[in-house]
OpenMM code with the backbone's topology and positions (N, CA, C; nanometers):
from openmm import Vec3, app, unit

residues = "MET SER VAL THR VAL TYR THR LYS ALA HIS CYS PRO GLN CYS ASP ALA THR LYS ARG GLN LEU ALA LYS GLN GLY ILE ASP PHE GLU VAL VAL ASP LEU THR ALA ASN PRO GLU GLN VAL GLU ASP PHE LEU ALA GLN GLY PHE LYS GLN THR PRO ILE VAL VAL SER GLU GLN VAL SER TRP SER GLY TYR ARG PRO ASP MET ILE LYS GLN LEU ALA ARG GLU MET ALA THR VAL HIS ALA".split()
positions = [
    Vec3(6.3947, -12.4445, -1.1399),
    Vec3(6.5236, -12.4342, -1.0749),
    Vec3(6.5414, -12.5563, -0.9855),
    Vec3(6.6554, -12.6223, -0.9973),
    Vec3(6.6793, -12.7398, -0.9146),
    Vec3(6.7596, -12.7017, -0.7906),
    Vec3(6.7284, -12.7693, -0.6820),
    Vec3(6.7976, -12.7474, -0.5549),
    Vec3(6.8378, -12.8847, -0.5017),
    Vec3(6.9635, -12.8964, -0.4634),
    Vec3(7.0136, -13.0205, -0.4054),
    Vec3(7.0722, -12.9891, -0.2690),
    Vec3(7.0370, -13.0722, -0.1709),
    Vec3(7.0885, -13.0583, -0.0355),
    Vec3(7.1768, -13.1796, -0.0077),
    Vec3(7.3046, -13.1541, 0.0105),
    Vec3(7.4009, -13.2591, 0.0418),
    Vec3(7.4098, -13.2678, 0.1932),
    Vec3(7.3856, -13.3870, 0.2480),
    Vec3(7.3729, -13.4054, 0.3922),
    Vec3(7.4599, -13.5200, 0.4407),
    Vec3(7.4618, -13.5358, 0.5717),
    Vec3(7.5189, -13.6544, 0.6331),
    Vec3(7.4256, -13.6967, 0.7458),
    Vec3(7.4425, -13.8181, 0.7931),
    Vec3(7.3553, -13.8719, 0.8975),
    Vec3(7.3768, -13.7973, 1.0291),
    Vec3(7.2727, -13.7912, 1.1083),
    Vec3(7.2783, -13.7318, 1.2427),
    Vec3(7.3268, -13.5873, 1.2393),
    Vec3(7.2733, -13.5094, 1.1452),
    Vec3(7.3149, -13.3701, 1.1268),
    Vec3(7.1948, -13.2786, 1.1547),
    Vec3(7.1888, -13.2172, 1.2742),
    Vec3(7.0755, -13.1301, 1.3071),
    Vec3(7.0608, -13.0128, 1.2107),
    Vec3(7.1726, -12.9569, 1.1644),
    Vec3(7.1655, -12.8455, 1.0697),
    Vec3(7.1060, -12.8909, 0.9361),
    Vec3(7.1385, -13.0130, 0.8971),
    Vec3(7.0824, -13.0684, 0.7731),
    Vec3(6.9306, -13.0825, 0.7860),
    Vec3(6.8874, -13.1378, 0.8993),
    Vec3(6.7437, -13.1558, 0.9214),
    Vec3(6.6716, -13.0218, 0.9252),
    Vec3(6.7303, -12.9231, 0.9915),
    Vec3(6.6683, -12.7903, 0.9994),
    Vec3(6.6597, -12.7270, 0.8608),
    Vec3(6.7631, -12.7429, 0.7807),
    Vec3(6.7617, -12.6872, 0.6451),
    Vec3(6.6522, -12.7518, 0.5621),
    Vec3(6.6407, -12.8836, 0.5681),
    Vec3(6.5368, -12.9527, 0.4899),
    Vec3(6.3974, -12.9096, 0.5350),
    Vec3(6.3782, -12.8944, 0.6673),
    Vec3(6.2473, -12.8488, 0.7176),
    Vec3(6.2145, -12.7091, 0.6652),
    Vec3(6.3113, -12.6183, 0.6689),
    Vec3(6.2862, -12.4811, 0.6239),
    Vec3(6.2625, -12.4745, 0.4729),
    Vec3(6.3375, -12.5522, 0.3964),
    Vec3(6.3139, -12.5548, 0.2513),
    Vec3(6.1716, -12.6026, 0.2228),
    Vec3(6.1307, -12.7092, 0.2907),
    Vec3(5.9947, -12.7617, 0.2718),
    Vec3(5.8906, -12.6588, 0.3140),
    Vec3(5.9147, -12.5912, 0.4260),
    Vec3(5.8215, -12.4890, 0.4753),
    Vec3(5.8063, -12.3752, 0.3746),
    Vec3(5.9148, -12.3419, 0.3057),
    Vec3(5.9112, -12.2353, 0.2046),
    Vec3(5.8544, -12.2848, 0.0711),
    Vec3(5.8215, -12.4143, 0.0637),
    Vec3(5.7645, -12.4685, -0.0589),
    Vec3(5.8673, -12.4945, -0.1679),
    Vec3(5.9917, -12.5115, -0.1279),
    Vec3(6.0989, -12.5352, -0.2239),
    Vec3(6.1204, -12.6851, -0.2388),
    Vec3(6.1061, -12.7347, -0.3609),
    Vec3(6.1343, -12.8749, -0.3888),
    Vec3(6.2846, -12.8940, -0.3943),
    Vec3(6.3325, -13.0041, -0.3397),
    Vec3(6.4754, -13.0282, -0.3381),
    Vec3(6.5042, -13.1772, -0.3396),
    Vec3(6.6236, -13.2085, -0.3847),
    Vec3(6.6738, -13.3454, -0.3847),
    Vec3(6.7754, -13.3555, -0.2710),
    Vec3(6.7812, -13.4706, -0.2057),
    Vec3(6.8760, -13.4925, -0.0968),
    Vec3(6.9796, -13.5951, -0.1413),
    Vec3(7.1060, -13.5630, -0.1188),
    Vec3(7.2154, -13.6553, -0.1492),
    Vec3(7.2941, -13.6782, -0.0206),
    Vec3(7.3085, -13.8042, 0.0169),
    Vec3(7.3835, -13.8408, 0.1372),
    Vec3(7.5322, -13.8463, 0.1033),
    Vec3(7.6088, -13.7568, 0.1643),
    Vec3(7.7517, -13.7512, 0.1348),
    Vec3(7.8290, -13.8717, 0.1856),
    Vec3(7.7754, -13.9444, 0.2839),
    Vec3(7.8470, -14.0618, 0.3325),
    Vec3(7.8540, -14.1695, 0.2242),
    Vec3(7.7629, -14.1656, 0.1293),
    Vec3(7.7641, -14.2615, 0.0186),
    Vec3(7.8405, -14.2067, -0.1022),
    Vec3(7.8916, -14.0828, -0.0926),
    Vec3(7.9592, -14.0178, -0.2048),
    Vec3(8.0898, -13.9517, -0.1595),
    Vec3(8.1896, -14.0313, -0.1190),
    Vec3(8.3129, -13.9714, -0.0672),
    Vec3(8.3857, -13.8839, -0.1691),
    Vec3(8.3729, -13.9156, -0.2968),
    Vec3(8.4380, -13.8321, -0.3988),
    Vec3(8.3750, -13.6936, -0.4031),
    Vec3(8.2470, -13.6842, -0.3771),
    Vec3(8.1789, -13.5547, -0.3735),
    Vec3(8.2282, -13.4721, -0.2549),
    Vec3(8.2554, -13.5383, -0.1428),
    Vec3(8.3082, -13.4688, -0.0254),
    Vec3(8.4404, -13.4015, -0.0606),
    Vec3(8.5270, -13.4737, -0.1291),
    Vec3(8.6563, -13.4174, -0.1697),
    Vec3(8.6378, -13.2956, -0.2599),
    Vec3(8.5427, -13.3047, -0.3529),
    Vec3(8.5144, -13.1918, -0.4422),
    Vec3(8.4679, -13.0699, -0.3628),
    Vec3(8.3771, -13.0911, -0.2682),
    Vec3(8.3266, -12.9796, -0.1878),
    Vec3(8.4369, -12.9185, -0.1014),
    Vec3(8.5226, -13.0024, -0.0435),
    Vec3(8.6336, -12.9501, 0.0369),
    Vec3(8.7252, -12.8641, -0.0495),
    Vec3(8.7498, -12.9086, -0.1720),
    Vec3(8.8343, -12.8324, -0.2636),
    Vec3(8.7720, -12.6979, -0.2996),
    Vec3(8.6368, -12.6913, -0.2961),
    Vec3(8.5656, -12.5666, -0.3261),
    Vec3(8.5528, -12.4761, -0.2037),
    Vec3(8.5967, -12.5254, -0.0882),
    Vec3(8.5933, -12.4434, 0.0320),
    Vec3(8.4756, -12.4702, 0.1246),
    Vec3(8.3901, -12.5655, 0.0902),
    Vec3(8.2784, -12.6003, 0.1782),
    Vec3(8.3308, -12.6921, 0.2877),
    Vec3(8.3066, -12.6545, 0.4131),
    Vec3(8.3641, -12.7313, 0.5235),
    Vec3(8.2603, -12.7879, 0.6196),
    Vec3(8.1327, -12.7628, 0.5969),
    Vec3(8.0299, -12.8165, 0.6860),
    Vec3(7.9057, -12.8529, 0.6063),
    Vec3(7.8246, -12.9391, 0.6660),
    Vec3(7.6982, -12.9766, 0.6038),
    Vec3(7.5865, -12.9053, 0.6770),
    Vec3(7.4746, -12.8880, 0.6120),
    Vec3(7.4463, -12.9279, 0.4750),
    Vec3(7.5131, -12.8327, 0.3757),
    Vec3(7.5244, -12.8803, 0.2542),
    Vec3(7.5665, -12.7963, 0.1433),
    Vec3(7.4476, -12.7889, 0.0494),
    Vec3(7.4000, -12.6679, 0.0266),
    Vec3(7.2838, -12.6459, -0.0586),
    Vec3(7.3330, -12.5873, -0.1909),
    Vec3(7.2924, -12.6502, -0.2997),
    Vec3(7.3366, -12.6073, -0.4318),
    Vec3(7.2140, -12.5850, -0.5202),
    Vec3(7.2058, -12.4659, -0.5779),
    Vec3(7.1028, -12.4369, -0.6775),
    Vec3(7.1715, -12.3731, -0.7976),
    Vec3(7.0950, -12.3446, -0.8990),
    Vec3(7.1516, -12.2810, -1.0180),
    Vec3(7.1956, -12.1379, -0.9885),
    Vec3(7.1361, -12.0749, -0.8880),
    Vec3(7.1629, -11.9355, -0.8564),
    Vec3(7.2653, -11.9153, -0.7453),
    Vec3(7.2605, -12.0014, -0.6421),
    Vec3(7.3384, -11.9769, -0.5212),
    Vec3(7.3746, -12.1094, -0.4548),
    Vec3(7.4858, -12.1092, -0.3822),
    Vec3(7.5261, -12.2269, -0.3048),
    Vec3(7.5807, -12.1797, -0.1708),
    Vec3(7.5604, -12.2623, -0.0675),
    Vec3(7.6140, -12.2296, 0.0647),
    Vec3(7.6240, -12.3564, 0.1474),
    Vec3(7.6934, -12.3438, 0.2606),
    Vec3(7.7010, -12.4560, 0.3535),
    Vec3(7.6550, -12.4101, 0.4907),
    Vec3(7.6086, -12.5073, 0.5692),
    Vec3(7.5575, -12.4781, 0.7026),
    Vec3(7.4100, -12.4410, 0.6984),
    Vec3(7.3528, -12.4286, 0.8166),
    Vec3(7.2121, -12.3890, 0.8277),
    Vec3(7.2048, -12.2384, 0.8133),
    Vec3(7.1439, -12.1925, 0.7038),
    Vec3(7.1391, -12.0490, 0.6726),
    Vec3(6.9951, -12.0071, 0.6409),
    Vec3(6.9151, -11.9760, 0.7433),
    Vec3(6.7771, -11.9332, 0.7188),
    Vec3(6.7693, -11.8130, 0.6246),
    Vec3(6.8669, -11.7225, 0.6330),
    Vec3(6.8664, -11.6054, 0.5455),
    Vec3(6.8806, -11.6468, 0.3992),
    Vec3(6.9648, -11.7443, 0.3719),
    Vec3(6.9840, -11.7902, 0.2346),
    Vec3(6.8632, -11.8699, 0.1847),
    Vec3(6.7989, -11.9423, 0.2749),
    Vec3(6.6787, -12.0158, 0.2369),
    Vec3(6.5692, -11.9172, 0.1954),
    Vec3(6.5533, -11.8086, 0.2717),
    Vec3(6.4538, -11.7065, 0.2362),
    Vec3(6.4884, -11.6397, 0.1035),
    Vec3(6.6171, -11.6112, 0.0818),
    Vec3(6.6596, -11.5521, -0.0452),
    Vec3(6.6294, -11.6466, -0.1609),
    Vec3(6.6564, -11.7749, -0.1421),
    Vec3(6.6284, -11.8740, -0.2455),
    Vec3(6.4787, -11.8809, -0.2739),
    Vec3(6.3972, -11.8752, -0.1693),
    Vec3(6.2516, -11.8772, -0.1874),
    Vec3(6.2061, -11.7567, -0.2681),
    Vec3(6.2625, -11.6390, -0.2403),
    Vec3(6.2271, -11.5184, -0.3173),
    Vec3(6.2676, -11.5328, -0.4639),
    Vec3(6.3878, -11.5844, -0.4867),
    Vec3(6.4343, -11.6023, -0.6238),
    Vec3(6.3483, -11.7033, -0.6993),
    Vec3(6.3077, -11.8092, -0.6314),
    Vec3(6.2234, -11.9097, -0.6977),
    Vec3(6.0861, -11.8528, -0.7267),
    Vec3(6.0345, -11.7698, -0.6364),
    Vec3(5.9035, -11.7065, -0.6603),
    Vec3(5.9101, -11.6169, -0.7821),
    Vec3(6.0225, -11.5469, -0.7997),
    Vec3(6.0403, -11.4592, -0.9163),
    Vec3(6.0479, -11.5398, -1.0440),
    Vec3(6.1185, -11.6529, -1.0384),
    Vec3(6.1324, -11.7382, -1.1573),
    Vec3(5.9970, -11.7954, -1.1987),
    Vec3(5.9146, -11.8310, -1.0998),
    Vec3(5.7846, -11.8928, -1.1292),
    Vec3(5.6729, -11.7919, -1.1514),
    Vec3(5.7015, -11.6636, -1.1345),
    Vec3(5.5972, -11.5610, -1.1505),
    Vec3(5.5674, -11.5329, -1.2955),
] * unit.nanometer
topology = app.Topology()
chain = topology.addChain("A")
for resn in residues:
    res = topology.addResidue(resn, chain)
    for name in ("N", "CA", "C"):
        topology.addAtom(name, app.Element.getBySymbol(name[0]), res)
Protein backbone atom coordinates (compact mmCIF):
# COMPACT_ATOMS: atom_id res chain seq x y z
CA MET A 1 0.00 0.00 0.00
CA SER A 2 1.43 3.37 -0.95
CA VAL A 3 1.13 6.44 1.24
CA THR A 4 1.91 9.98 0.12
CA VAL A 5 2.13 12.98 2.42
CA TYR A 6 1.66 16.32 0.70
CA THR A 7 3.34 19.05 2.75
CA LYS A 8 4.51 22.62 2.74
CA ALA A 9 7.51 24.28 4.36
CA HIS A 10 7.38 25.38 8.00
CA CYS A 11 4.31 23.23 8.75
CA PRO A 12 4.32 21.81 12.32
CA GLN A 13 1.33 19.57 11.54
CA CYS A 14 3.19 18.16 8.54
CA ASP A 15 6.24 17.40 10.67
CA ALA A 16 4.11 15.78 13.39
CA THR A 17 2.32 13.63 10.81
CA LYS A 18 5.59 12.43 9.27
CA ARG A 19 6.99 11.62 12.74
CA GLN A 20 3.89 9.60 13.68
CA LEU A 21 3.83 7.72 10.36
CA ALA A 22 7.49 6.80 10.85
CA LYS A 23 6.84 5.80 14.47
CA GLN A 24 4.05 3.48 13.29
CA GLY A 25 6.44 1.93 10.76
CA ILE A 26 4.54 3.26 7.76
CA ASP A 27 6.64 3.95 4.68
CA PHE A 28 5.59 7.09 2.87
CA GLU A 29 6.59 9.46 0.11
CA VAL A 30 6.69 13.22 0.71
CA VAL A 31 5.60 15.73 -1.93
CA ASP A 32 6.21 19.45 -1.38
CA LEU A 33 3.11 21.32 -2.51
CA THR A 34 5.02 24.58 -2.95
CA ALA A 35 6.69 22.96 -5.97
CA ASN A 36 3.33 21.64 -7.29
CA PRO A 37 0.82 24.52 -7.51
CA GLU A 38 -1.43 22.54 -9.87
CA GLN A 39 -1.75 19.84 -7.21
CA VAL A 40 -2.84 22.49 -4.69
CA GLU A 41 -5.68 23.50 -7.00
CA ASP A 42 -6.74 19.85 -7.36
CA PHE A 43 -6.79 19.36 -3.58
CA LEU A 44 -8.76 22.57 -3.03
CA ALA A 45 -11.31 21.37 -5.58
CA GLN A 46 -11.59 18.10 -3.60
CA GLY A 47 -12.27 20.00 -0.39
CA PHE A 48 -8.86 19.69 1.28
CA LYS A 49 -8.05 23.02 2.89
CA GLN A 50 -5.02 22.36 5.12
CA THR A 51 -1.75 20.50 5.10
CA PRO A 52 -0.60 17.88 5.43
CA ILE A 53 -2.76 15.92 3.05
CA VAL A 54 -2.25 12.19 3.46
CA VAL A 55 -3.32 9.95 0.59
CA SER A 56 -3.33 6.16 0.56
CA GLU A 57 -5.21 3.58 -1.47
CA GLN A 58 -7.66 3.13 1.42
CA VAL A 59 -8.12 6.55 3.02
CA SER A 60 -7.25 10.23 2.63
CA TRP A 61 -7.37 13.15 5.06
CA SER A 62 -5.93 16.56 5.76
CA GLY A 63 -4.41 18.00 8.91
CA TYR A 64 -2.65 16.25 11.76
CA ARG A 65 -4.88 13.27 12.57
CA PRO A 66 -3.30 10.79 15.03
CA ASP A 67 -6.53 8.76 14.95
CA MET A 68 -6.29 8.34 11.18
CA ILE A 69 -2.60 7.47 11.38
CA LYS A 70 -3.42 4.67 13.85
CA GLN A 71 -6.25 3.46 11.60
CA LEU A 72 -3.89 3.43 8.62
CA ALA A 73 -1.31 1.47 10.64
CA ARG A 74 -3.97 -1.13 11.53
CA GLU A 75 -5.07 -1.42 7.91
CA MET A 76 -1.48 -1.82 6.73
CA ALA A 77 -0.84 -4.49 9.37
CA THR A 78 -3.88 -6.39 8.07
CA VAL A 79 -2.69 -6.10 4.47
CA HIS A 80 0.78 -7.39 5.39
CA ALA A 81 -0.48 -10.19 7.66
